[in-house]
C-alpha positions in Angstrom: 100.2 96.1 104.6 102.7 93.5 103.4 106.4 94.3 103.7 109.3 92.7 101.8 113.0 92.0 102.7 115.8 90.5 100.7 117.3 87.5 102.5 119.7 84.5 102.0 117.6 81.4 102.6 120.0 79.3 104.8 117.5 76.7 105.7 118.2 74.3 102.9 121.6 74.4 101.0 121.7 73.3 97.3 123.8 70.4 96.2 126.7 72.7 95.4 126.6 74.3 98.9 125.1 77.6 97.8 121.9 79.1 99.2 119.0 80.9 97.3 118.6 84.6 97.6 114.9 85.2 98.3 112.5 88.0 98.8 110.7 87.4 102.1 107.2 88.8 102.2 105.2 89.2 105.5 101.5 89.8 105.4 99.1 89.6 108.4 101.5 87.4 110.4 102.0 85.0 107.4 105.3 84.7 105.6 105.7 84.0 101.9 108.8 83.8 99.7 109.7 84.6 96.1 112.9 83.1 94.7 115.3 85.6 93.0 116.8 82.9 90.8 120.3 83.6 92.2 122.2 81.5 94.7 125.6 82.1 96.3 127.8 80.7 99.1 127.0 82.2 102.5 130.5 83.7 102.8 129.7 86.1 100.0 126.4 87.4 101.5 126.2 90.6 103.5 123.5 89.9 106.0 123.5 93.4 107.5 123.0 95.2 104.2 121.1 92.4 102.5 123.3 92.3 99.4 126.1 90.4 97.8 129.6 91.3 99.0 131.7 93.4 96.6 134.5 90.8 96.3 132.0 88.3 94.7 132.3 88.3 90.8 129.6 90.4 89.2 128.4 91.5 92.6 127.4 94.9 91.2 125.2 93.5 88.5 123.6 90.9 90.9 122.8 93.6 93.5 121.3 95.9 90.8 119.0 93.1 89.7 118.1 92.3 93.2 117.2 96.0 93.8 115.1 96.1 90.6 113.2 93.0 91.7 112.8 94.4 95.2 111.1 97.5 93.9 109.0 95.5 91.5 107.7 93.5 94.4 107.0 96.6 96.4 105.0 98.1 93.5 103.1 94.9 93.1 102.2 94.8 96.8 100.8 98.3 96.5 98.7 97.3 93.5 97.2 94.2 95.2 96.6 95.8 98.6 93.2 94.9 99.8 93.0 91.7 97.8 96.4 90.3 98.6 97.3 86.7 97.6 100.8 85.3 97.1 99.8 83.7 93.8 98.5 87.0 92.4 101.7 88.8 93.6 104.0 86.2 92.0 102.1 86.4 88.7 102.5 90.2 88.7 106.2 90.0 89.5 107.0 87.3 87.0 104.6 88.8 84.3 102.6 85.6 84.0 98.8 85.3 84.2 97.5 84.3 87.6 97.0 80.5 87.6 93.6 79.2 88.4 94.1 76.7 91.2 92.1 73.8 92.5 90.7 73.7 96.0 91.7 71.1 98.6 88.5 69.2 98.1 88.5 69.4 94.3 92.1 68.0 94.1 91.4 65.3 96.7 88.2 64.3 94.9 90.3 63.7 91.8 92.8 61.6 93.7 90.0 59.5 95.2 88.4 59.0 91.8 91.7 57.7 90.4 92.0 55.3 93.4 88.5 54.0 93.0 89.1 53.5 89.3 92.0 51.2 90.1 90.1 49.5 93.1 92.5 51.1 95.6 89.5 51.5 97.9 91.4 51.4 101.2 93.4 54.5 100.5 90.3 56.2 98.9 88.4 55.7 102.1 91.3 57.0 104.2 91.6 60.1 102.0 87.9 60.8 102.0 87.6 60.5 105.9 90.6 62.8 106.5 89.3 65.4 104.0 85.8 65.4 105.5 87.3 65.8 109.0 89.3 68.8 107.9 86.6 70.5 105.9 84.0 70.0 108.6 86.3 71.8 111.0 86.9 74.6 108.5 83.2 74.8 107.7 84.1 75.4 104.0 86.3 74.2 101.2 89.9 75.7 101.3 92.7 76.5 99.0 96.1 74.9 99.7 97.6 78.3 100.5 95.0 78.6 103.3 96.3 75.5 105.0 98.9 77.0 107.3 100.4 76.3 110.7 97.7 78.2 112.5 94.9 76.2 110.8 96.6 72.8 111.3 97.4 73.6 115.0 93.8 74.6 115.6 92.6 71.5 113.8 94.8 69.3 116.0 93.5 70.9 119.1 89.9 70.4 117.9 90.5 66.7 117.4 92.1 66.4 120.8 89.1 68.1 122.4 86.8 65.7 120.6 88.6 62.9 122.4 90.4 61.3 119.4 93.4 59.2 120.2 96.9 60.3 119.2 97.2 57.5 116.6 93.9 58.6 114.9 95.0 62.2 114.9 98.4 61.1 113.5 96.6 59.2 110.7 94.5 62.2 109.7 97.6 64.5 109.6 99.7 62.1 107.6 97.0 61.8 105.1 96.5 65.5 104.8 100.3 65.9 104.4 100.3 63.3 101.7 97.6 65.1 99.8 99.5 68.4 100.2 102.7 66.8 98.9 100.9 65.6 95.8 99.5 69.1 95.3 103.1 70.5 95.3 104.1 68.0 92.7 101.1 69.0 90.6 102.2 72.7 90.9 99.0 73.6 92.7 100.9 75.2 95.6 104.5 76.3 96.1 106.7 74.4 98.5 107.4 77.8 100.1 103.9 77.5 101.6 104.6 74.1 103.1 103.0 74.2 106.6 104.1 70.9 108.1 107.6 71.7 109.2 106.6 72.8 112.7 103.6 70.4 113.1 104.4 67.4 115.3 102.8 64.2 113.9 103.4 61.6 116.6 102.0 58.2 117.1 101.7 56.2 120.3 102.9 52.7 120.5 99.9 50.5 119.9 98.6 48.8 123.1 99.4 45.1 123.5 96.8 43.0 121.7 98.5 39.7 122.1 97.1 36.8 124.1 99.2 33.9 125.6 99.4 30.4 124.3 97.5 29.3 127.3 94.6 31.6 126.4 94.6 30.3 122.9 94.3 26.8 124.3 91.4 27.9 126.4 89.7 29.3 123.4 90.1 26.0 121.5 88.7 24.1 124.4 85.5 26.1 124.5 82.4 24.1 123.7 80.6 26.0 120.9 77.7 25.0 118.7 79.0 24.1 115.2 78.3 26.8 112.6 77.1 29.2 115.2 78.4 32.8 115.0 80.8 32.3 117.9 82.1 29.1 116.4 82.8 30.8 113.1 84.5 33.8 114.8 86.7 31.5 116.7 87.7 29.4 113.6 88.5 32.6 111.6 90.7 33.8 114.5 92.5 30.4 114.7 92.9 30.2 111.0 94.6 33.6 111.0 96.8 32.5 113.8 97.8 29.3 112.1 98.6 31.3 108.9 101.2 33.4 110.8 98.8 36.2 111.6 97.4 36.7 108.1 95.1 39.7 108.0 91.3 39.1 107.7 91.3 40.9 104.3 94.0 38.7 102.8 92.4 35.7 104.3 89.1 36.6 102.6 90.7 36.8 99.2 92.5 33.4 99.4 91.6 31.1 96.5 92.0 27.4 95.8 94.8 28.5 93.4 96.8 30.0 96.4 97.4 26.4 97.6 100.7 25.3 96.0 102.6 22.2 97.1 101.0 22.1 100.5 101.7 25.8 101.1 99.6 29.0 100.9 101.2 31.4 98.4 99.8 34.9 98.3 100.7 38.6 98.1 99.6 40.8 101.0 97.3 43.6 99.8 98.7 46.2 102.2 102.4 45.9 101.5 102.4 43.8 98.2 104.9 41.5 99.8 104.9 37.8 98.8 104.2 35.2 101.5 104.8 31.4 101.4 103.2 29.7 104.5 103.3 26.0 105.2 99.9 24.3 105.6 100.0 22.2 108.8 97.3 19.6 109.7 95.5 22.0 112.1 95.3 24.6 109.4 93.9 22.2 106.8 91.3 21.0 109.3 89.9 24.5 109.8 89.9 25.3 106.1 88.0 22.1 105.4 85.4 23.2 108.0 84.9 26.6 106.6 85.5 26.4 102.9 82.9 26.6 100.2 83.7 24.0 97.6 81.5 25.7 95.0 83.4 29.0 95.2 86.8 29.9 93.8 87.5 31.4 97.3 88.7 29.2 100.1 86.4 30.9 102.6 82.7 32.0 102.3 83.3 35.7 102.8 83.5 37.3 99.4 80.9 36.5 96.7 82.4 35.7 93.3 80.2 38.3 91.7 81.8 41.1 93.7 84.8 42.9 92.1 88.0 42.4 94.1 89.2 45.4 96.1 86.1 47.4 95.0 84.2 49.6 97.5 81.5 46.9 97.7 84.1 44.3 98.6 85.6 46.6 101.2 82.3 47.1 102.8 81.5 43.3 102.9 84.9 42.5 104.5 84.5 45.4 107.0 81.2 44.0 108.1 82.6 40.5 108.5 85.4 41.9 110.7 82.9 43.9 112.8 80.7 40.8 113.3 83.7 38.5 114.0 85.1 41.0 116.5 81.7 41.2 118.3 81.7 37.5 119.0 85.4 37.3 119.8 84.7 40.0 122.4 82.1 37.8 124.0 84.5 34.9 124.0 87.1 37.1 125.7 84.6 38.0 128.5 83.6 34.3 128.9 87.3 33.4 129.4 87.9 36.5 131.5 90.8 37.6 129.2 92.8 40.7 130.3 92.3 42.1 126.7 89.5 42.0 124.3 90.4 39.7 121.5 90.0 40.9 117.9 90.9 39.6 114.5 94.2 41.5 114.7 95.1 39.8 118.0 96.2 36.7 116.0 99.1 38.6 114.4 100.2 40.1 117.7 99.9 36.7 119.5 101.9 34.9 116.9 104.8 37.4 117.3 104.5 37.4 121.1 104.6 33.6 121.4 107.5 33.4 119.0 109.4 36.0 121.1 108.7 34.1 124.3 110.0 30.9 122.7 113.3 32.7 122.1 113.2 33.4 118.4 115.1 36.4 117.1 113.4 39.7 116.1 114.8 39.3 112.6 113.2 35.9 112.1 109.9 37.0 113.6 109.9 40.1 111.4 110.6 38.0 108.3 107.7 35.6 109.2 105.3 38.6 109.5 106.7 40.4 106.5 108.0 43.3 108.4 111.2 45.2 107.8 113.7 45.0 110.6 116.8 47.1 111.3 118.7 48.9 108.6 119.1 48.2 104.9 121.9 45.8 105.4 119.9 43.8 107.9 117.0 43.7 105.5 119.3 42.2 102.8 120.3 39.6 105.3 116.6 38.8 106.0 116.1 37.9 102.4 118.5 35.0 102.9 116.5 33.3 105.6 115.9 29.7 104.8 112.2 28.7 104.4 112.8 25.7 106.7 113.8 28.0 109.5 110.5 30.0 109.2 108.6 26.7 109.0 110.2 25.4 112.1 109.4 28.6 114.1 105.9 28.5 112.7 105.3 25.0 113.9 106.7 25.7 117.4 104.4 28.7 117.8 101.2 26.9 116.7 102.0 23.4 118.1 
């Protein structure tokens, strides 16, 4: 049977320094809360007797109301015994009809549908993957109130046993937490049920994927048959490197119109940050080898008939990355590289080479579009002269 206690919730003070007086309900090792609607400074709360101290103005009236609500909750607990749910209890105490709530899957499906409607396919896929993982573990759909610490901790252990890496587990949990937070804003679940306070969501530092300038020179000196799969993979890698580590996705969407005054001007799809990258001779040479003059796109990756950022476009680019990485891996083995080169290695390599050349973290961060340091530092970064970035860019790829 559930039991109830009157407490001062000292976990989170309000803006005026007061704390909410709450009714703490424990049922089968789970703890729920109902707000009394009254808050006071801690100095006026009698923790031993669970009441407002007599010296507080209107203490007698407040304590009487607290007592009435306490017995109201006790009566409601007796009435719902055997079919206890905090939503049902709250509706009985507040005299409102029990709200029909959406399940975790129903709500996530709505979010995914909205994302797909706006071609936000990347996040849609992430949400779908995390949801499927959780529900496959639960072996059923669940309500948000059922997602508690015990379930999340068991889910985390399950993923670890399955051999998932910490960063993959972290990605799943961050996604589930984001969905839960949206559900709170949609009033589908109370923040009192929030289960993530005690769940550790840690990521490991990503393994080094950078290759040296010498290794890049070795790649360029390989004798490859023109227009072969390996030749294309190498040229896509080099083009990404020459464009300051541009992502394969952003590279796929580059158009003829992105070339302005001998520069590539584009907005990164992941962060929506604007980039302006100088086109050096080596960059132009690769573009001329790869580009399809009959397409609006610079590179022959996306078909003009495919809607940008759609699920179909995402699948096409994903397959291109997979194929490119397969042949880059073969080139890595041929050169006996310490790491397996991927499309993302170009970005790491650009940053690593710039660092070895003595350039500051701030300038490298600006070149890659990352934030560095605190807010004041980031304001400083906005003032970097384009010529300084171009000079570093040239030194790295020269």
